[in-house]
Predicted model as a PDB file, atoms N, CA, C, CB and O in Angstrom, pLDDT in the B-factor column:
MODEL        1                                                                  
ATOM      1  N   MET A   1       0.839  -1.175   0.000  1.00 75.00           N  
ATOM      2  CA  MET A   1       0.000   0.000   0.000  1.00 75.00           C  
ATOM      3  C   MET A   1       0.888   1.245   0.000  1.00 75.00           C  
ATOM      4  CB  MET A   1      -0.957  -0.006   1.217  1.00 75.00           C  
ATOM      5  O   MET A   1       1.865   1.299   0.748  1.00 75.00           O  
ATOM      6  N   TRP A   2       0.582   2.199  -0.788  1.00 77.00           N  
ATOM      7  CA  TRP A   2       1.367   3.427  -0.849  1.00 77.00           C  
ATOM      8  C   TRP A   2       0.500   4.595  -0.415  1.00 77.00           C  
ATOM      9  CB  TRP A   2       1.930   3.662  -2.273  1.00 77.00           C  
ATOM     10  O   TRP A   2      -0.729   4.529  -0.418  1.00 77.00           O  
ATOM     11  N   ASP A   3       1.182   5.657  -0.045  1.00 85.00           N  
ATOM     12  CA  ASP A   3       0.467   6.870   0.320  1.00 85.00           C  
ATOM     13  C   ASP A   3       1.083   8.055  -0.428  1.00 85.00           C  
ATOM     14  CB  ASP A   3       0.508   7.100   1.861  1.00 85.00           C  
ATOM     15  O   ASP A   3       2.215   7.985  -0.907  1.00 85.00           O  
ATOM     16  N   VAL A   4       0.332   9.119  -0.514  1.00 87.00           N  
ATOM     17  CA  VAL A   4       0.729  10.279  -1.307  1.00 87.00           C  
ATOM     18  C   VAL A   4       2.031  10.913  -0.822  1.00 87.00           C  
ATOM     19  CB  VAL A   4      -0.370  11.310  -1.287  1.00 87.00           C  
ATOM     20  O   VAL A   4       2.888  11.198  -1.658  1.00 87.00           O  
ATOM     21  N   PRO A   5       2.239  11.156   0.493  1.00 86.00           N  
ATOM     22  CA  PRO A   5       3.491  11.789   0.922  1.00 86.00           C  
ATOM     23  C   PRO A   5       4.738  10.969   0.552  1.00 86.00           C  
ATOM     24  CB  PRO A   5       3.460  12.011   2.424  1.00 86.00           C  
ATOM     25  O   PRO A   5       5.742  11.525   0.106  1.00 86.00           O  
ATOM     26  N   THR A   6       4.665   9.652   0.740  1.00 85.00           N  
ATOM     27  CA  THR A   6       5.820   8.811   0.403  1.00 85.00           C  
ATOM     28  C   THR A   6       6.080   8.850  -1.103  1.00 85.00           C  
ATOM     29  CB  THR A   6       5.590   7.351   0.872  1.00 85.00           C  
ATOM     30  O   THR A   6       7.223   8.992  -1.537  1.00 85.00           O  
ATOM     31  N   PHE A   7       5.041   8.726  -1.875  1.00 87.00           N  
ATOM     32  CA  PHE A   7       5.174   8.775  -3.328  1.00 87.00           C  
ATOM     33  C   PHE A   7       5.771  10.104  -3.777  1.00 87.00           C  
ATOM     34  CB  PHE A   7       3.815   8.555  -3.997  1.00 87.00           C  
ATOM     35  O   PHE A   7       6.713  10.140  -4.569  1.00 87.00           O  
ATOM     36  N   PHE A   8       5.209  11.191  -3.262  1.00 86.00           N  
ATOM     37  CA  PHE A   8       5.679  12.518  -3.649  1.00 86.00           C  
ATOM     38  C   PHE A   8       7.142  12.721  -3.264  1.00 86.00           C  
ATOM     39  CB  PHE A   8       4.811  13.597  -3.003  1.00 86.00           C  
ATOM     40  O   PHE A   8       7.932  13.203  -4.076  1.00 86.00           O  
ATOM     41  N   PHE A   9       7.513  12.360  -2.030  1.00 84.00           N  
ATOM     42  CA  PHE A   9       8.894  12.541  -1.581  1.00 84.00           C  
ATOM     43  C   PHE A   9       9.856  11.725  -2.434  1.00 84.00           C  
ATOM     44  CB  PHE A   9       9.036  12.147  -0.105  1.00 84.00           C  
ATOM     45  O   PHE A   9      10.891  12.232  -2.867  1.00 84.00           O  
ATOM     46  N   SER A  10       9.517  10.462  -2.676  1.00 84.00           N  
ATOM     47  CA  SER A  10      10.408   9.581  -3.436  1.00 84.00           C  
ATOM     48  C   SER A  10      10.644  10.101  -4.845  1.00 84.00           C  
ATOM     49  CB  SER A  10       9.832   8.173  -3.497  1.00 84.00           C  
ATOM     50  O   SER A  10      11.783  10.140  -5.309  1.00 84.00           O  
ATOM     51  N   TYR A  11       9.584  10.498  -5.526  1.00 89.00           N  
ATOM     52  CA  TYR A  11       9.741  10.932  -6.917  1.00 89.00           C  
ATOM     53  C   TYR A  11      10.171  12.388  -7.042  1.00 89.00           C  
ATOM     54  CB  TYR A  11       8.449  10.730  -7.664  1.00 89.00           C  
ATOM     55  O   TYR A  11      10.725  12.779  -8.070  1.00 89.00           O  
ATOM     56  N   ALA A  12       9.931  13.181  -6.033  1.00 89.00           N  
ATOM     57  CA  ALA A  12      10.407  14.564  -6.064  1.00 89.00           C  
ATOM     58  C   ALA A  12      11.929  14.600  -5.975  1.00 89.00           C  
ATOM     59  CB  ALA A  12       9.783  15.382  -4.913  1.00 89.00           C  
ATOM     60  O   ALA A  12      12.563  15.479  -6.558  1.00 89.00           O  
ATOM     61  N   MET A  13      12.517  13.655  -5.252  1.00 87.00           N  
ATOM     62  CA  MET A  13      13.969  13.622  -5.109  1.00 87.00           C  
ATOM     63  C   MET A  13      14.667  13.380  -6.447  1.00 87.00           C  
ATOM     64  CB  MET A  13      14.369  12.543  -4.112  1.00 87.00           C  
ATOM     65  O   MET A  13      15.808  13.803  -6.637  1.00 87.00           O  
ATOM     66  N   ILE A  14      13.994  12.708  -7.364  1.00 90.00           N  
ATOM     67  CA  ILE A  14      14.571  12.474  -8.691  1.00 90.00           C  
ATOM     68  C   ILE A  14      14.821  13.811  -9.391  1.00 90.00           C  
ATOM     69  CB  ILE A  14      13.634  11.577  -9.551  1.00 90.00           C  
ATOM     70  O   ILE A  14      15.806  13.951 -10.116  1.00 90.00           O  
ATOM     71  N   GLY A  15      13.957  14.775  -9.188  1.00 90.00           N  
ATOM     72  CA  GLY A  15      14.133  16.092  -9.799  1.00 90.00           C  
ATOM     73  C   GLY A  15      14.949  17.040  -8.944  1.00 90.00           C  
ATOM     74  O   GLY A  15      15.643  17.909  -9.473  1.00 90.00           O  
ATOM     75  N   VAL A  16      14.877  16.884  -7.623  1.00 92.00           N  
ATOM     76  CA  VAL A  16      15.562  17.806  -6.715  1.00 92.00           C  
ATOM     77  C   VAL A  16      17.064  17.563  -6.720  1.00 92.00           C  
ATOM     78  CB  VAL A  16      15.013  17.666  -5.294  1.00 92.00           C  
ATOM     79  O   VAL A  16      17.841  18.517  -6.717  1.00 92.00           O  
ATOM     80  N   PHE A  17      17.486  16.301  -6.727  1.00 93.00           N  
ATOM     81  CA  PHE A  17      18.913  16.006  -6.642  1.00 93.00           C  
ATOM     82  C   PHE A  17      19.725  16.641  -7.766  1.00 93.00           C  
ATOM     83  CB  PHE A  17      19.122  14.519  -6.653  1.00 93.00           C  
ATOM     84  O   PHE A  17      20.731  17.289  -7.475  1.00 93.00           O  
ATOM     85  N   PRO A  18      19.345  16.491  -9.035  1.00 94.00           N  
ATOM     86  CA  PRO A  18      20.148  17.131 -10.094  1.00 94.00           C  
ATOM     87  C   PRO A  18      20.218  18.652  -9.942  1.00 94.00           C  
ATOM     88  CB  PRO A  18      19.572  16.786 -11.463  1.00 94.00           C  
ATOM     89  O   PRO A  18      21.257  19.255 -10.211  1.00 94.00           O  
ATOM     90  N   VAL A  19      19.130  19.265  -9.518  1.00 95.00           N  
ATOM     91  CA  VAL A  19      19.132  20.720  -9.335  1.00 95.00           C  
ATOM     92  C   VAL A  19      20.113  21.106  -8.231  1.00 95.00           C  
ATOM     93  CB  VAL A  19      17.708  21.235  -8.995  1.00 95.00           C  
ATOM     94  O   VAL A  19      20.908  22.031  -8.401  1.00 95.00           O  
ATOM     95  N   LEU A  20      20.061  20.403  -7.106  1.00 95.00           N  
ATOM     96  CA  LEU A  20      20.996  20.693  -6.009  1.00 95.00           C  
ATOM     97  C   LEU A  20      22.441  20.457  -6.430  1.00 95.00           C  
ATOM     98  CB  LEU A  20      20.666  19.830  -4.785  1.00 95.00           C  
ATOM     99  O   LEU A  20      23.326  21.231  -6.065  1.00 95.00           O  
ATOM    100  N   PHE A  21      22.688  19.397  -7.195  1.00 95.00           N  
ATOM    101  CA  PHE A  21      24.035  19.086  -7.653  1.00 95.00           C  
ATOM    102  C   PHE A  21      24.592  20.208  -8.529  1.00 95.00           C  
ATOM    103  CB  PHE A  21      24.041  17.763  -8.422  1.00 95.00           C  
ATOM    104  O   PHE A  21      25.719  20.659  -8.328  1.00 95.00           O  
ATOM    105  N   VAL A  22      23.807  20.648  -9.487  1.00 94.00           N  
ATOM    106  CA  VAL A  22      24.254  21.716 -10.394  1.00 94.00           C  
ATOM    107  C   VAL A  22      24.438  23.025  -9.625  1.00 94.00           C  
ATOM    108  CB  VAL A  22      23.237  21.913 -11.552  1.00 94.00           C  
ATOM    109  O   VAL A  22      25.402  23.752  -9.864  1.00 94.00           O  
ATOM    110  N   LEU A  23      23.523  23.328  -8.705  1.00 96.00           N  
ATOM    111  CA  LEU A  23      23.685  24.537  -7.882  1.00 96.00           C  
ATOM    112  C   LEU A  23      24.985  24.486  -7.096  1.00 96.00           C  
ATOM    113  CB  LEU A  23      22.495  24.703  -6.918  1.00 96.00           C  
ATOM    114  O   LEU A  23      25.695  25.488  -7.008  1.00 96.00           O  
ATOM    115  N   TRP A  24      25.303  23.336  -6.525  1.00 96.00           N  
ATOM    116  CA  TRP A  24      26.548  23.186  -5.765  1.00 96.00           C  
ATOM    117  C   TRP A  24      27.753  23.436  -6.669  1.00 96.00           C  
ATOM    118  CB  TRP A  24      26.635  21.774  -5.131  1.00 96.00           C  
ATOM    119  O   TRP A  24      28.676  24.162  -6.300  1.00 96.00           O  
ATOM    120  N   LYS A  25      27.736  22.829  -7.852  1.00 95.00           N  
ATOM    121  CA  LYS A  25      28.858  22.997  -8.774  1.00 95.00           C  
ATOM    122  C   LYS A  25      29.029  24.458  -9.195  1.00 95.00           C  
ATOM    123  CB  LYS A  25      28.658  22.118 -10.009  1.00 95.00           C  
ATOM    124  O   LYS A  25      30.154  24.942  -9.325  1.00 95.00           O  
ATOM    125  N   VAL A  26      27.924  25.152  -9.406  1.00 95.00           N  
ATOM    126  CA  VAL A  26      27.987  26.543  -9.866  1.00 95.00           C  
ATOM    127  C   VAL A  26      28.381  27.475  -8.725  1.00 95.00           C  
ATOM    128  CB  VAL A  26      26.635  26.976 -10.459  1.00 95.00           C  
ATOM    129  O   VAL A  26      29.256  28.324  -8.891  1.00 95.00           O  
ATOM    130  N   LEU A  27      27.740  27.321  -7.570  1.00 97.00           N  
ATOM    131  CA  LEU A  27      28.002  28.233  -6.453  1.00 97.00           C  
ATOM    132  C   LEU A  27      29.395  28.043  -5.855  1.00 97.00           C  
ATOM    133  CB  LEU A  27      26.957  28.040  -5.373  1.00 97.00           C  
ATOM    134  O   LEU A  27      30.047  29.021  -5.489  1.00 97.00           O  
ATOM    135  N   LYS A  28      29.853  26.805  -5.753  1.00 96.00           N  
ATOM    136  CA  LYS A  28      31.172  26.534  -5.165  1.00 96.00           C  
ATOM    137  C   LYS A  28      32.292  26.563  -6.200  1.00 96.00           C  
ATOM    138  CB  LYS A  28      31.162  25.186  -4.471  1.00 96.00           C  
ATOM    139  O   LYS A  28      33.471  26.489  -5.854  1.00 96.00           O  
ATOM    140  N   LYS A  29      31.913  26.670  -7.471  1.00 95.00           N  
ATOM    141  CA  LYS A  29      32.868  26.740  -8.579  1.00 95.00           C  
ATOM    142  C   LYS A  29      33.849  25.566  -8.578  1.00 95.00           C  
ATOM    143  CB  LYS A  29      33.639  28.050  -8.515  1.00 95.00           C  
ATOM    144  O   LYS A  29      35.050  25.747  -8.777  1.00 95.00           O  
ATOM    145  N   THR A  30      33.317  24.359  -8.350  1.00 93.00           N  
ATOM    146  CA  THR A  30      34.147  23.164  -8.379  1.00 93.00           C  
ATOM    147  C   THR A  30      34.319  22.698  -9.816  1.00 93.00           C  
ATOM    148  CB  THR A  30      33.535  22.047  -7.513  1.00 93.00           C  
ATOM    149  O   THR A  30      33.502  23.010 -10.682  1.00 93.00           O  
ATOM    150  N   LYS A  31      35.388  21.947 -10.062  1.00 91.00           N  
ATOM    151  CA  LYS A  31      35.705  21.477 -11.403  1.00 91.00           C  
ATOM    152  C   LYS A  31      34.863  20.258 -11.754  1.00 91.00           C  
ATOM    153  CB  LYS A  31      37.196  21.147 -11.519  1.00 91.00           C  
ATOM    154  O   LYS A  31      34.501  19.463 -10.888  1.00 91.00           O  
ATOM    155  N   TRP A  32      34.561  20.129 -13.043  1.00 90.00           N  
ATOM    156  CA  TRP A  32      33.941  18.921 -13.569  1.00 90.00           C  
ATOM    157  C   TRP A  32      35.097  18.033 -14.018  1.00 90.00           C  
ATOM    158  CB  TRP A  32      32.921  19.232 -14.757  1.00 90.00           C  
ATOM    159  O   TRP A  32      35.785  18.361 -14.984  1.00 90.00           O  
ATOM    160  N   LEU A  33      35.315  16.926 -13.339  1.00 92.00           N  
ATOM    161  CA  LEU A  33      36.430  16.046 -13.651  1.00 92.00           C  
ATOM    162  C   LEU A  33      35.951  14.796 -14.373  1.00 92.00           C  
ATOM    163  CB  LEU A  33      37.178  15.667 -12.381  1.00 92.00           C  
ATOM    164  O   LEU A  33      34.871  14.272 -14.100  1.00 92.00           O  
ATOM    165  N   LYS A  34      36.778  14.334 -15.296  1.00 94.00           N  
ATOM    166  CA  LYS A  34      36.509  13.069 -15.968  1.00 94.00           C  
ATOM    167  C   LYS A  34      36.927  11.946 -15.012  1.00 94.00           C  
ATOM    168  CB  LYS A  34      37.275  12.972 -17.351  1.00 94.00           C  
ATOM    169  O   LYS A  34      37.809  12.153 -14.179  1.00 94.00           O  
ATOM    170  N   PRO A  35      36.319  10.776 -15.115  1.00 93.00           N  
ATOM    171  CA  PRO A  35      36.665   9.675 -14.211  1.00 93.00           C  
ATOM    172  C   PRO A  35      38.153   9.332 -14.203  1.00 93.00           C  
ATOM    173  CB  PRO A  35      35.882   8.453 -14.586  1.00 93.00           C  
ATOM    174  O   PRO A  35      38.688   8.948 -13.163  1.00 93.00           O  
ATOM    175  N   GLY A  36      38.821   9.461 -15.332  1.00 93.00           N  
ATOM    176  CA  GLY A  36      40.248   9.159 -15.401  1.00 93.00           C  
ATOM    177  C   GLY A  36      41.126  10.182 -14.696  1.00 93.00           C  
ATOM    178  O   GLY A  36      42.279   9.886 -14.382  1.00 93.00           O  
ATOM    179  N   GLU A  37      40.610  11.370 -14.442  1.00 93.00           N  
ATOM    180  CA  GLU A  37      41.377  12.440 -13.806  1.00 93.00           C  
ATOM    181  C   GLU A  37      41.298  12.400 -12.278  1.00 93.00           C  
ATOM    182  CB  GLU A  37      40.889  13.781 -14.302  1.00 93.00           C  
ATOM    183  O   GLU A  37      42.076  13.070 -11.600  1.00 93.00           O  
ATOM    184  N   VAL A  38      40.364  11.622 -11.736  1.00 92.00           N  
ATOM    185  CA  VAL A  38      40.136  11.606 -10.292  1.00 92.00           C  
ATOM    186  C   VAL A  38      41.148  10.694  -9.615  1.00 92.00           C  
ATOM    187  CB  VAL A  38      38.697  11.147  -9.969  1.00 92.00           C  
ATOM    188  O   VAL A  38      41.329   9.545 -10.020  1.00 92.00           O  
ATOM    189  N   ASP A  39      41.812  11.216  -8.573  1.00 92.00           N  
ATOM    190  CA  ASP A  39      42.785  10.450  -7.812  1.00 92.00           C  
ATOM    191  C   ASP A  39      42.119   9.951  -6.534  1.00 92.00           C  
ATOM    192  CB  ASP A  39      44.047  11.305  -7.489  1.00 92.00           C  
ATOM    193  O   ASP A  39      42.006  10.691  -5.556  1.00 92.00           O  
ATOM    194  N   LEU A  40      41.681   8.697  -6.546  1.00 92.00           N  
ATOM    195  CA  LEU A  40      40.985   8.130  -5.392  1.00 92.00           C  
ATOM    196  C   LEU A  40      41.932   7.655  -4.292  1.00 92.00           C  
ATOM    197  CB  LEU A  40      40.122   6.983  -5.837  1.00 92.00           C  
ATOM    198  O   LEU A  40      41.489   7.345  -3.186  1.00 92.00           O  
ATOM    199  N   LEU A  41      43.208   7.597  -4.582  1.00 93.00           N  
ATOM    200  CA  LEU A  41      44.179   7.105  -3.606  1.00 93.00           C  
ATOM    201  C   LEU A  41      45.005   8.229  -2.999  1.00 93.00           C  
ATOM    202  CB  LEU A  41      45.095   6.092  -4.252  1.00 93.00           C  
ATOM    203  O   LEU A  41      46.003   7.966  -2.327  1.00 93.00           O  
ATOM    204  N   LYS A  42      44.612   9.459  -3.221  1.00 92.00           N  
ATOM    205  CA  LYS A  42      45.380  10.633  -2.817  1.00 92.00           C  
ATOM    206  C   LYS A  42      45.720  10.639  -1.326  1.00 92.00           C  
ATOM    207  CB  LYS A  42      44.614  11.883  -3.164  1.00 92.00           C  
ATOM    208  O   LYS A  42      46.891  10.772  -0.969  1.00 92.00           O  
ATOM    209  N   ASP A  43      44.736  10.501  -0.460  1.00 92.00           N  
ATOM    210  CA  ASP A  43      44.966  10.622   0.984  1.00 92.00           C  
ATOM    211  C   ASP A  43      44.735   9.318   1.736  1.00 92.00           C  
ATOM    212  CB  ASP A  43      44.072  11.690   1.556  1.00 92.00           C  
ATOM    213  O   ASP A  43      44.405   9.343   2.922  1.00 92.00           O  
ATOM    214  N   VAL A  44      44.902   8.190   1.072  1.00 95.00           N  
ATOM    215  CA  VAL A  44      44.630   6.906   1.703  1.00 95.00           C  
ATOM    216  C   VAL A  44      45.545   6.662   2.898  1.00 95.00           C  
ATOM    217  CB  VAL A  44      44.786   5.782   0.693  1.00 95.00           C  
ATOM    218  O   VAL A  44      45.087   6.160   3.925  1.00 95.00           O  
ATOM    219  N   GLU A  45      46.815   7.002   2.788  1.00 95.00           N  
ATOM    220  CA  GLU A  45      47.744   6.772   3.898  1.00 95.00           C  
ATOM    221  C   GLU A  45      47.354   7.585   5.122  1.00 95.00           C  
ATOM    222  CB  GLU A  45      49.173   7.118   3.478  1.00 95.00           C  
ATOM    223  O   GLU A  45      47.409   7.080   6.244  1.00 95.00           O  
ATOM    224  N   GLU A  46      46.963   8.828   4.923  1.00 95.00           N  
ATOM    225  CA  GLU A  46      46.548   9.681   6.037  1.00 95.00           C  
ATOM    226  C   GLU A  46      45.275   9.134   6.699  1.00 95.00           C  
ATOM    227  CB  GLU A  46      46.317  11.129   5.547  1.00 95.00           C  
ATOM    228  O   GLU A  46      45.148   9.156   7.923  1.00 95.00           O  
ATOM    229  N   ILE A  47      44.359   8.657   5.901  1.00 94.00           N  
ATOM    230  CA  ILE A  47      43.119   8.086   6.438  1.00 94.00           C  
ATOM    231  C   ILE A  47      43.405   6.803   7.200  1.00 94.00           C  
ATOM    232  CB  ILE A  47      42.112   7.816   5.309  1.00 94.00           C  
ATOM    233  O   ILE A  47      42.842   6.584   8.273  1.00 94.00           O  
ATOM    234  N   ASP A  48      44.268   5.956   6.665  1.00 95.00           N  
ATOM    235  CA  ASP A  48      44.647   4.718   7.362  1.00 95.00           C  
ATOM    236  C   ASP A  48      45.329   5.025   8.695  1.00 95.00           C  
ATOM    237  CB  ASP A  48      45.580   3.866   6.479  1.00 95.00           C  
ATOM    238  O   ASP A  48      45.064   4.361   9.696  1.00 95.00           O  
ATOM    239  N   GLU A  49      46.195   6.018   8.707  1.00 96.00           N  
ATOM    240  CA  GLU A  49      46.877   6.424   9.939  1.00 96.00           C  
ATOM    241  C   GLU A  49      45.871   6.896  10.980  1.00 96.00           C  
ATOM    242  CB  GLU A  49      47.901   7.535   9.652  1.00 96.00           C  
ATOM    243  O   GLU A  49      45.960   6.520  12.149  1.00 96.00           O  
ATOM    244  N   TYR A  50      44.930   7.705  10.566  1.00 94.00           N  
ATOM    245  CA  TYR A  50      43.893   8.196  11.479  1.00 94.00           C  
ATOM    246  C   TYR A  50      43.075   7.022  12.032  1.00 94.00           C  
ATOM    247  CB  TYR A  50      42.962   9.212  10.755  1.00 94.00           C  
ATOM    248  O   TYR A  50      42.779   6.973  13.226  1.00 94.00           O  
ATOM    249  N   THR A  51      42.715   6.085  11.162  1.00 92.00           N  
ATOM    250  CA  THR A  51      41.920   4.931  11.575  1.00 92.00           C  
ATOM    251  C   THR A  51      42.684   4.067  12.572  1.00 92.00           C  
ATOM    252  CB  THR A  51      41.518   4.097  10.357  1.00 92.00           C  
ATOM    253  O   THR A  51      42.103   3.581  13.543  1.00 92.00           O  
ATOM    254  N   ARG A  52      43.970   3.874  12.341  1.00 94.00           N  
ATOM    255  CA  ARG A  52      44.776   3.064  13.275  1.00 94.00           C  
ATOM    256  C   ARG A  52      44.897   3.719  14.641  1.00 94.00           C  
ATOM    257  CB  ARG A  52      46.169   2.825  12.703  1.00 94.00           C  
ATOM    258  O   ARG A  52      44.916   3.023  15.656  1.00 94.00           O  
ATOM    259  N   ASN A  53      44.979   5.032  14.684  1.00 94.00           N  
ATOM    260  CA  ASN A  53      45.209   5.741  15.947  1.00 94.00           C  
ATOM    261  C   ASN A  53      43.935   6.272  16.601  1.00 94.00           C  
ATOM    262  CB  ASN A  53      46.149   6.882  15.713  1.00 94.00           C  
ATOM    263  O   ASN A  53      44.010   6.977  17.607  1.00 94.00           O  
ATOM    264  N   PHE A  54      42.777   5.949  16.051  1.00 90.00           N  
ATOM    265  CA  PHE A  54      41.519   6.468  16.566  1.00 90.00           C  
ATOM    266  C   PHE A  54      41.215   5.887  17.940  1.00 90.00           C  
ATOM    267  CB  PHE A  54      40.378   6.162  15.598  1.00 90.00           C  
ATOM    268  O   PHE A  54      41.266   4.673  18.138  1.00 90.00           O  
ATOM    269  N   VAL A  55      40.900   6.764  18.882  1.00 89.00           N  
ATOM    270  CA  VAL A  55      40.506   6.350  20.229  1.00 89.00           C  
ATOM    271  C   VAL A  55      39.076   6.839  20.438  1.00 89.00           C  
ATOM    272  CB  VAL A  55      41.489   6.925  21.339  1.00 89.00           C  
ATOM    273  O   VAL A  55      38.799   8.038  20.391  1.00 89.00           O  
ATOM    274  N   GLU A  56      38.182   5.890  20.668  1.00 83.00           N  
ATOM    275  CA  GLU A  56      36.775   6.245  20.818  1.00 83.00           C  
ATOM    276  C   GLU A  56      36.545   6.928  22.162  1.00 83.00           C  
ATOM    277  CB  GLU A  56      35.881   4.997  20.687  1.00 83.00           C  
ATOM    278  O   GLU A  56      37.046   6.475  23.191  1.00 83.00           O  
ATOM    279  N   THR A  57      35.788   8.012  22.144  1.00 84.00           N  
ATOM    280  CA  THR A  57      35.474   8.730  23.375  1.00 84.00           C  
ATOM    281  C   THR A  57      34.097   8.284  23.877  1.00 84.00           C  
ATOM    282  CB  THR A  57      35.511  10.274  23.145  1.00 84.00           C  
ATOM    283  O   THR A  57      33.204   8.022  23.072  1.00 84.00           O  
ATOM    284  N   PRO A  58      33.922   8.199  25.178  1.00 86.00           N  
ATOM    285  CA  PRO A  58      32.614   7.791  25.707  1.00 86.00           C  
ATOM    286  C   PRO A  58      31.573   8.873  25.443  1.00 86.00           C  
ATOM    287  CB  PRO A  58      32.705   7.497  27.221  1.00 86.00           C  
ATOM    288  O   PRO A  58      31.915  10.054  25.381  1.00 86.00           O  
ATOM    289  N   PRO A  59      30.304   8.486  25.287  1.00 84.00           N  
ATOM    290  CA  PRO A  59      29.252   9.480  25.028  1.00 84.00           C  
ATOM    291  C   PRO A  59      29.072  10.435  26.197  1.00 84.00           C  
ATOM    292  CB  PRO A  59      27.930   8.784  24.731  1.00 84.00           C  
ATOM    293  O   PRO A  59      29.218  10.048  27.356  1.00 84.00           O  
ATOM    294  N   LYS A  60      28.756  11.683  25.886  1.00 89.00           N  
ATOM    295  CA  LYS A  60      28.624  12.711  26.913  1.00 89.00           C  
ATOM    296  C   LYS A  60      27.287  12.637  27.634  1.00 89.00           C  
ATOM    297  CB  LYS A  60      28.795  14.079  26.301  1.00 89.00           C  
ATOM    298  O   LYS A  60      27.196  12.994  28.809  1.00 89.00           O  
ATOM    299  N   ASN A  61      26.244  12.174  26.941  1.00 92.00           N  
ATOM    300  CA  ASN A  61      24.916  12.087  27.552  1.00 92.00           C  
ATOM    301  C   ASN A  61      24.105  10.994  26.850  1.00 92.00           C  
ATOM    302  CB  ASN A  61      24.176  13.461  27.474  1.00 92.00           C  
ATOM    303  O   ASN A  61      24.598  10.346  25.926  1.00 92.00           O  
ATOM    304  N   LYS A  62      22.854  10.791  27.294  1.00 91.00           N  
ATOM    305  CA  LYS A  62      22.018   9.728  26.729  1.00 91.00           C  
ATOM    306  C   LYS A  62      21.662  10.001  25.273  1.00 91.00           C  
ATOM    307  CB  LYS A  62      20.745   9.568  27.549  1.00 91.00           C  
ATOM    308  O   LYS A  62      21.540   9.070  24.478  1.00 91.00           O  
ATOM    309  N   PHE A  63      21.494  11.271  24.923  1.00 91.00           N  
ATOM    310  CA  PHE A  63      21.161  11.639  23.552  1.00 91.00           C  
ATOM    311  C   PHE A  63      22.275  11.197  22.603  1.00 91.00           C  
ATOM    312  CB  PHE A  63      20.926  13.161  23.439  1.00 91.00           C  
ATOM    313  O   PHE A  63      22.009  10.580  21.572  1.00 91.00           O  
ATOM    314  N   VAL A  64      23.509  11.512  22.951  1.00 89.00           N  
ATOM    315  CA  VAL A  64      24.658  11.146  22.115  1.00 89.00           C  
ATOM    316  C   VAL A  64      24.818   9.629  22.083  1.00 89.00           C  
ATOM    317  CB  VAL A  64      25.957  11.814  22.639  1.00 89.00           C  
ATOM    318  O   VAL A  64      25.132   9.065  21.035  1.00 89.00           O  
ATOM    319  N   LYS A  65      24.609   8.972  23.203  1.00 89.00           N  
ATOM    320  CA  LYS A  65      24.718   7.509  23.277  1.00 89.00           C  
ATOM    321  C   LYS A  65      23.687   6.855  22.353  1.00 89.00           C  
ATOM    322  CB  LYS A  65      24.520   7.018  24.738  1.00 89.00           C  
ATOM    323  O   LYS A  65      23.999   5.892  21.653  1.00 89.00           O  
ATOM    324  N   TYR A  66      22.465   7.381  22.355  1.00 90.00           N  
ATOM    325  CA  TYR A  66      21.395   6.855  21.510  1.00 90.00           C  
ATOM    326  C   TYR A  66      21.767   6.983  20.032  1.00 90.00           C  
ATOM    327  CB  TYR A  66      20.071   7.592  21.794  1.00 90.00           C  
ATOM    328  O   TYR A  66      21.631   6.020  19.278  1.00 90.00           O  
ATOM    329  N   PHE A  67      22.232   8.151  19.614  1.00 88.00           N  
ATOM    330  CA  PHE A  67      22.590   8.344  18.212  1.00 88.00           C  
ATOM    331  C   PHE A  67      23.845   7.582  17.826  1.00 88.00           C  
ATOM    332  CB  PHE A  67      22.781   9.810  17.922  1.00 88.00           C  
ATOM    333  O   PHE A  67      23.977   7.174  16.673  1.00 88.00           O  
ATOM    334  N   ASP A  68      24.768   7.378  18.753  1.00 85.00           N  
ATOM    335  CA  ASP A  68      25.926   6.535  18.467  1.00 85.00           C  
ATOM    336  C   ASP A  68      25.479   5.099  18.170  1.00 85.00           C  
ATOM    337  CB  ASP A  68      26.920   6.559  19.654  1.00 85.00           C  
ATOM    338  O   ASP A  68      26.009   4.456  17.264  1.00 85.00           O  
ATOM    339  N   LYS A  69      24.520   4.607  18.924  1.00 85.00           N  
ATOM    340  CA  LYS A  69      24.015   3.254  18.687  1.00 85.00           C  
ATOM    341  C   LYS A  69      23.354   3.154  17.318  1.00 85.00           C  
ATOM    342  CB  LYS A  69      23.019   2.850  19.786  1.00 85.00           C  
ATOM    343  O   LYS A  69      23.539   2.167  16.606  1.00 85.00           O  
ATOM    344  N   ILE A  70      22.592   4.167  16.952  1.00 87.00           N  
ATOM    345  CA  ILE A  70      21.867   4.116  15.678  1.00 87.00           C  
ATOM    346  C   ILE A  70      22.818   4.221  14.488  1.00 87.00           C  
ATOM    347  CB  ILE A  70      20.827   5.239  15.613  1.00 87.00           C  
ATOM    348  O   ILE A  70      22.694   3.458  13.530  1.00 87.00           O  
ATOM    349  N   PHE A  71      23.764   5.157  14.540  1.00 84.00           N  
ATOM    350  CA  PHE A  71      24.571   5.465  13.362  1.00 84.00           C  
ATOM    351  C   PHE A  71      25.965   4.855  13.349  1.00 84.00           C  
ATOM    352  CB  PHE A  71      24.696   6.919  13.237  1.00 84.00           C  
ATOM    353  O   PHE A  71      26.711   5.083  12.397  1.00 84.00           O  
ATOM    354  N   SER A  72      26.342   4.096  14.357  1.00 77.00           N  
ATOM    355  CA  SER A  72      27.669   3.477  14.313  1.00 77.00           C  
ATOM    356  C   SER A  72      27.566   2.076  13.744  1.00 77.00           C  
ATOM    357  CB  SER A  72      28.310   3.440  15.716  1.00 77.00           C  
ATOM    358  O   SER A  72      26.509   1.446  13.767  1.00 77.00           O  
ATOM    359  N   SER A  73      28.684   1.610  13.235  1.00 60.00           N  
ATOM    360  CA  SER A  73      28.658   0.293  12.591  1.00 60.00           C  
ATOM    361  C   SER A  73      28.917  -0.823  13.554  1.00 60.00           C  
ATOM    362  CB  SER A  73      29.662   0.230  11.489  1.00 60.00           C  
ATOM    363  O   SER A  73      28.927  -1.989  13.160  1.00 60.00           O  
TER     364      SER A  73                                                      
ENDMDL                                                                          
END                                                                             
């Protein structure tokens, strides 16, 4: 069973996403890169170093603890 709000939200995003993407590219003046020009391994060593040395901090309150449970892997 479907309802109007879910239908509208789902299909509206098909039109909204391209508009937001183009606005971001124009307003932030970012480059349009070809797939062959993108360097996906640029900062891998720095990210690996951060991941190895990451020390998890305990949650400050119940709100943070709740969202950590929901959004952590």
